[in-house]
N, C-alpha and C positions, 0 to 999 in steps of 0.2 A: 504494500500500500504506500503510495507516495503522498507526501504532505504538501498541500498547496503552498506556494511561495509566501503569500500573505500571512498564512497561519504560522509558518516557520519564523518569519520576520517578527510577527506580533509576539510570539512566545519568547523569542530572544530579547525583544524590547521589554516585555513585562518582567523577565528575569533580571535584566539590568536595572529596571526601575525599582524593583523590590530590594536590591542590594545597596542602593544609594540612599543617602539621607536627604530629606527635603530641605531646601534652602531657597530664600527668595531669589527671583531672577528679574532683571529689569530689561526693558526693551533696548536692543542694541548692544547689550553686553556680550562679550566673548569670554567664555570660561574654559578652562582646560578640562573640567569635569562637568557632568550634566547636573542640572538642577531638576528636581522632581516635585510636581504638585499633584496631590491626591485628594479626591473627594469621593464620598460614598454615602448612601442613605436612601430613605424613601423620597420619591419625587413629591414635590409640593404641587398641589392642584391650583391651577390658575383660572379655572372656570367652576367655582363653587356652585353647588346647586344643580349642576349638570353632570350626569354620569358620563365618564369618558374612559378610553382604553388604558389610561395611565393612572387611574385612581388608586391602584394597589401595587404599583410598580416601584422598583428600586433601581438605582443606577450606581455605577462605579466609573470614575474618570481618573486617568493617569495622563499627566502632561510632562513630557521630558523635554527640557530646554537645554540646548547646547550650541555654542558658537553662533548665537544670534538666530537660531532656528528652533522650531518646536515640532514635536510629534504628539498628537493628542489622540487618546484611545477612549472610547465610550462604549460601555456595555450596559444595556437596560434589560432587566428581567422582570417577570410578573406582569407583562403586558396582557391585556385581555386577548385571548386566542381568537376571538371573533374577527380581529383585524389582521390575522395572519395573511401574509402576501402583500400587505399595504406598505408603502414607503412614507416615511415622515422626515421632515427637515429638523435639524437641531443645530444650534449655533451658540457660540460664546457671545454673551451680551455684556454691556459695560456696567450695568447696575446690579443690585442684589436680587436674589430670588425671594419673593415675598408671597406667601400663600394668598390666593384670591386677587392678586394685583399684578397682572402681567405687565402693565406699563412701568412698574417699578424697575424692571430689568433693563429699561432703556433700549437704545438701538444696538445693533450688532457691533461687536468690537471690530474696528476697522483700523489696520495699521497705517493706511494712508491718511485717515482722518487724524489720528494721533500725531502723525508726522507733519500735519498741516498742509498736505497736498490738496490743491483745489483745481478741479473737482477731484474727489477721491475715487479711485477705482473700486468697484464692487465685484469681487470674484473670489474664487477659492485660494488665491494667493495673498489677498489682503484681509480676509476674514477666515474664521475657523468654522468650516461647514462640516457637520457630522451626520449627514443623512444616513438613514438605515432602513432596512426592510425587516418586517416582523416575521419571525419564523413560526412554524407550526407549534413550537413549544412556548411561544410567548416571549421570545428574546429578540433583541436587536443589537447590532454591533457596527461600529464605525471607526475609521482611522482617518485623521487629517494630518497632512504634513504641510507646514507653512514656513516661509522664509523670514520669520520674525519671532520675538518672544513677547507675549503680552505683558503689559505693566501689571504689577500686583494691585490687588484691591478686592472688594467684595463684589464678586461677579456671579453670573448665572449661566448655566447651560440650559437654554430654553428649547423645548420640543414643540414644534408647530404641527398643525393639522395636515399639511401637505408637504411634498418634497420641495426642495429649493429649486426655483426657476433660475434662468440665466441672469436675471436682474437682482437675485439675492432674496426675493420674497418667498415665503413658505406658508402663508395663511395665518389664521388666528393662533394664539399661544395657548397650548394645552397644559403643560406642566414644566417644572424646572428643577434643577439640582443646584444647590448653593455651592460655589467654589470660591474660596478665599485663600490668599497667600500674601 
């Protein structure tokens, strides 16, 4: 049995991430070792009073930052199996994850906006896009590789109702995972 390249690379990255200690990383820094950011827990519901596929889901996030670049891995489990086969957009947002308040998460974290580029580009090289498909077992998995390291703060990984389109939109906000470093 052969192991798909993405699975082998992900396993190697996760093994590396678990052996390193977390330390703050700042945009534009170049370090000789990797900085690791981790978050895990129950997703927070952004649409209170409405049943959704992420109401009982949990997520894990690992972000490895090295030499001004980042690899971000997201795994979501406990998704309602009725949405198996559907794709959802997920992105790093600039603000905090607040139950019932999707607007609190602010806009997508965009490296061009932070750097003051006008107009900023909106694509998978300036933002952290973590779209995933829901499996028959109610899990989703995504990896994003970006050429920047996000600035520390109280941030959110927001899961949207639709996959990300070429303009970066993914529909209403369903749930979020708090990420702080």
